[in-house]
Steps between C-alpha positions, in 0.01 A plus 500: 500500500626259239469653157339355190834540324668264748236236442535538123877480537461171690301343216750623241785357706349152540379485139813628327670168415198296386366788292844561351521132406157502337587817312826346374300197380261742330790677331625158383153443355521836319840393365331190354250729327795663317622171350405431137342165585120478517529234774722729710248783454213284630713365785603855590140619495389218729793549736442878512135459599598234754770723655260797534225290649751341739621841615144599586416177679826496693457860615147457623562167666825611672400851604130468574369143534809357670504778758143415589537120503824514704338750735776755432218752458423479873858599573500783245174633643659505848743757367408868494316471168133532417304259284465776240878554491563127472255465214640804320851356538393162360325657201785748439781246531329236291396737221844662490691172493276341239487816287880527482540137386202526265628821341849358447360191329233689304743760364753228410228295329375792288858596409580146383173465306549839335851405394393173336386543143345152481237570766161625370419869562209420730710308747600801710140595582421134562798465735409819683144372542619170645763665724240759611260221588771336710546830683121531555485141625777574746316804637188285542702228669656749741162649583346160566791397723492820706120514538429129550808403701425151366729254322198343329367828363848599387545171317159554342618844381813338349287250311257773392790713372634206303163432344465871419838493326394205292170667408681820406723308261206312356300817436789684340 
C-alpha cells in the first residue's frame, strides 16, 4: 500500500520551487517594511499580503484542482491508495506547506514591526489579525477545493476570501 507520507512528499516535491519563490518575495516585502519610508512600508504590506494569498492559491490550484482537471486523480486512485488516504494526504501536505511559509513570513513581519519605533503599538495585533485571516481564508479555500472538486467553486472561495480580508481591514 502506498503511504500517506509518500503522497505528501510528492506534493512537497512539486511545490518546493514555486513556494520558495513566493516566500522569497514575501521576505522581500518584509524587508520593505523595515525601510524608514512610509511608501516602502505600504508597498511592503501590499506585497506581503499578495505573496501570502498567491502561495495559498498556487498550492490549491496545483495540488488539488489541477489534479482533478487534468485527470491525474484517476491515475492516483488507480494506485494502492484509498480515497481517505488521498484526502488526508492533500489536507496534510497543503496545510503543512502553507503553514511553513505563513509562519516564516508572520514571524519575520512581527519581528520587523517590533523593531521599528515609528510604527504605532497597535500594529502588531492588527497585522496578526490580517495574517490570521489570510490563514483562515486559505483553510476555507482548501476545504472548498477538496470537497467541491470544482474550479468555479474554488474561484468563488478565492473571491470570498479576498472580500473577507477587505472587510476585516475595514472593521478593524
